[in-house]
C-alpha positions as CSV (number, residue, x, y, z in Angstrom):
1,X,34.0,17.6,1.7
2,X,30.2,18.5,0.9
3,X,27.6,16.1,-0.1
4,X,28.3,16.7,-3.9
5,X,32.0,15.7,-3.4
6,X,31.0,12.8,-1.3
7,X,28.9,11.6,-4.2
8,X,31.5,12.2,-6.8
9,X,34.3,10.7,-4.9
10,X,32.2,7.8,-3.6
11,X,32.7,4.3,-5.1
12,X,30.0,2.2,-6.7
13,X,28.6,0.9,-3.4
14,X,28.0,4.4,-2.1
15,X,26.3,5.4,-5.4
16,X,24.2,2.3,-5.5
17,X,22.9,3.0,-1.9
18,X,22.2,6.6,-2.7
19,X,20.2,5.5,-5.8
20,X,18.4,2.7,-4.1
21,X,17.3,5.0,-1.3
22,X,16.2,7.7,-3.9
23,X,14.2,5.1,-5.8
24,X,12.7,3.8,-2.5
25,X,11.7,7.3,-1.6
26,X,10.1,8.3,-4.9
27,X,8.1,5.0,-5.1
28,X,6.9,5.5,-1.5
29,X,5.7,8.9,-2.1
30,X,3.9,7.8,-5.4
31,X,2.0,5.1,-3.5
32,X,1.3,7.4,-0.5
33,X,-0.3,10.1,-2.9
34,X,-2.2,7.4,-4.9
35,X,-3.5,5.5,-1.9
36,X,-4.5,8.7,0.0
37,X,-6.7,9.9,-2.8
38,X,-8.1,6.4,-3.4
39,X,-9.0,5.7,0.2
40,X,-10.3,9.2,0.8
41,X,-12.8,8.6,-2.0
42,X,-13.8,5.0,-1.1
43,X,-14.0,5.9,2.5
44,X,-16.8,8.5,1.6
45,X,-18.3,6.5,-1.3
46,X,-19.0,3.1,0.4
47,X,-21.4,4.5,3.2
48,X,-23.1,6.6,0.4
49,X,-23.4,3.7,-2.0
50,X,-24.8,1.3,0.7
51,X,-27.2,3.9,1.9
52,X,-28.4,4.6,-1.8
53,X,-28.9,0.8,-2.3
54,X,-31.1,0.3,0.8
55,X,-33.2,3.4,-0.1
56,X,-34.1,2.1,-3.5
57,X,-37.5,0.2,-4.2
58,X,-36.2,-2.5,-6.5
59,X,-32.9,-4.2,-6.9
60,X,-32.3,-2.8,-10.5
61,X,-32.9,0.6,-9.3
62,X,-30.6,0.1,-6.3
63,X,-27.9,-1.1,-8.8
64,X,-28.2,2.1,-10.9
65,X,-28.2,4.3,-7.8
66,X,-25.1,2.7,-6.3
67,X,-23.2,3.4,-9.6
68,X,-23.8,7.0,-9.0
69,X,-21.8,7.2,-5.8
70,X,-19.4,4.3,-6.4
71,X,-16.6,6.2,-8.1
72,X,-13.9,3.5,-7.7
73,X,-16.1,0.5,-8.3
74,X,-15.8,-0.9,-4.8
75,X,-19.4,-1.7,-4.1
76,X,-20.8,-2.3,-7.6
77,X,-18.7,-5.6,-8.2
78,X,-20.6,-7.1,-5.3
79,X,-23.9,-6.3,-7.0
80,X,-22.6,-7.6,-10.2
81,X,-21.6,-10.8,-8.6
82,X,-25.1,-11.6,-7.5
83,X,-25.9,-12.2,-11.2
84,X,-25.4,-15.8,-11.0
85,X,-24.2,-18.0,-13.9
86,X,-26.7,-20.1,-15.9
87,X,-27.1,-23.7,-15.5
88,X,-24.9,-26.4,-17.0
89,X,-21.7,-25.6,-15.2
90,X,-20.3,-26.4,-11.8
91,X,-20.4,-22.6,-11.0
92,X,-24.1,-22.9,-11.2
93,X,-24.5,-26.1,-9.2
94,X,-25.6,-26.2,-5.7
95,X,-28.1,-24.2,-3.6
96,X,-28.5,-20.5,-4.4
97,X,-27.3,-19.5,-1.0
98,X,-24.0,-21.4,-1.5
99,X,-23.5,-19.8,-4.9
100,X,-24.2,-16.4,-3.5
101,X,-21.5,-17.1,-0.7
102,X,-19.0,-18.1,-3.2
103,X,-19.4,-15.3,-5.6
104,X,-19.6,-12.6,-3.0
105,X,-16.6,-13.9,-1.2
106,X,-14.7,-13.7,-4.3
107,X,-15.8,-10.3,-5.4
108,X,-15.2,-8.9,-1.8
109,X,-11.8,-10.4,-1.9
110,X,-11.0,-8.7,-5.3
111,X,-12.1,-5.3,-4.0
112,X,-10.1,-5.6,-0.7
113,X,-7.1,-6.7,-2.6
114,X,-7.2,-3.6,-4.7
115,X,-7.4,-1.4,-1.6
116,X,-4.4,-3.2,-0.2
117,X,-2.3,-2.5,-3.4
118,X,1.0,-0.8,-2.3
119,X,1.0,-2.0,1.2
120,X,3.7,-4.5,0.6
121,X,6.0,-1.9,-0.9
122,X,5.4,0.5,2.1
123,X,6.1,-2.3,4.5
124,X,9.2,-3.4,2.5
125,X,10.5,0.1,2.3
126,X,10.0,0.7,5.9
127,X,11.8,-2.3,6.9
128,X,15.0,-2.3,4.7
129,X,15.6,1.4,3.9
130,X,17.3,1.9,7.5
131,X,19.7,-0.9,6.8
132,X,20.3,0.3,3.4
133,X,21.3,3.6,4.7
134,X,23.4,1.9,7.4
135,X,25.3,-0.1,4.8
136,X,26.1,3.3,3.1
137,X,27.4,4.7,6.4
138,X,29.6,1.7,7.3
139,X,31.0,1.6,3.8
140,X,31.7,5.3,3.7
141,X,33.4,5.1,7.1
142,X,35.5,2.2,6.1
143,X,36.7,3.9,3.0
144,X,37.4,7.1,5.0
145,X,39.5,5.2,7.4
146,X,41.2,3.2,4.9
147,X,42.3,6.4,2.9
148,X,43.6,7.9,6.1
149,X,45.5,4.8,6.9
150,X,47.3,5.0,3.6
151,X,48.2,8.5,4.4
152,X,49.7,7.2,7.7
153,X,48.1,9.9,10.0
154,X,44.7,9.5,11.8
155,X,43.5,12.4,13.9
156,X,40.3,13.3,15.3
157,X,40.0,16.3,12.9
158,X,40.5,14.1,9.8
159,X,38.1,11.5,11.1
160,X,35.4,13.7,12.0
161,X,34.5,15.2,8.6
162,X,34.3,12.0,6.5
163,X,32.5,10.0,9.3
164,X,30.0,12.8,9.7
165,X,29.1,12.8,6.1
166,X,28.9,9.0,5.9
167,X,26.3,9.2,8.7
168,X,24.2,11.2,6.4
169,X,23.3,7.8,4.6
170,X,21.9,6.5,7.8
171,X,19.7,9.7,8.1
172,X,18.7,9.3,4.5
173,X,17.6,5.7,5.3
174,X,15.5,6.9,8.3
175,X,14.0,9.8,6.2
176,X,12.7,7.2,3.7
177,X,11.5,4.7,6.3
178,X,9.6,6.8,8.6
179,X,7.1,8.0,6.0
180,X,6.7,4.5,4.7
181,X,5.9,3.0,8.2
182,X,3.5,5.8,9.1
183,X,1.7,5.5,5.9
184,X,1.5,1.7,6.2
185,X,-0.2,1.9,9.6
186,X,-2.6,4.6,8.6
187,X,-3.6,3.1,5.4
188,X,-3.9,-0.3,7.0
189,X,-6.3,0.9,9.6
190,X,-8.4,2.8,6.9
191,X,-8.5,-0.4,4.8
192,X,-9.6,-2.5,7.7
193,X,-12.5,-0.2,8.4
194,X,-13.6,-0.3,4.8
195,X,-13.3,-4.0,4.6
196,X,-15.5,-4.3,7.7
197,X,-18.3,-2.2,6.1
198,X,-18.0,-4.2,2.8
199,X,-18.2,-7.6,4.6
200,X,-21.3,-6.2,6.4
201,X,-23.0,-5.1,3.2
202,X,-22.1,-8.4,1.5
203,X,-23.7,-10.4,4.4
204,X,-26.9,-8.2,4.3
205,X,-27.1,-8.5,0.5
206,X,-26.9,-12.3,0.7
207,X,-29.5,-12.5,3.3
208,X,-31.7,-10.2,1.2
209,X,-31.4,-12.2,-2.1
210,X,-31.7,-15.6,-0.2
211,X,-34.6,-14.4,1.8
212,X,-36.4,-13.7,-1.5
213,X,-35.8,-17.2,-2.6
214,X,-37.5,-18.9,0.5
């Protein structure tokens, strides 16, 4: 029995497990390639954008210069958030420092949440795919032994083949989980580093703008 016959002769549970593992693998690699390209750009753009901001003479000029480097709109929303709302609303109430704290915090959270996108999928796939593969293995072994019991003769030679092929499901689950876990850890570390840079820039930006007001 080869893998193709294992698929064709498998029941609904085996096919469901195989399709689930395939779907998790495809979605994992889509997220990995997307996040790799995004974080690679952002990791380069954030230091360049913040450096361009501080090298400008005026705030408007700095805003324009940041836009030249900020390809994924990670730093620019922080600058846009400093354009505080006009009076007449609760959003405009309170001291300028408190307003800036609120809008910069919200804008920073939006940017960071975008960088975190896909982490939940990677963590979920890394956690459950080995168990999904194990379910397929257990079910395959159960079906193989049940079929042999009906025949009335169970020998090592007759058991070794079906059990070995059923164990492929466990291997498939691990093959799906390992890239997901590795990507989750690497991307999480990169996002944390970028978040620290953004938080520092947001704090410096607030200090700059509130200092002008004093």
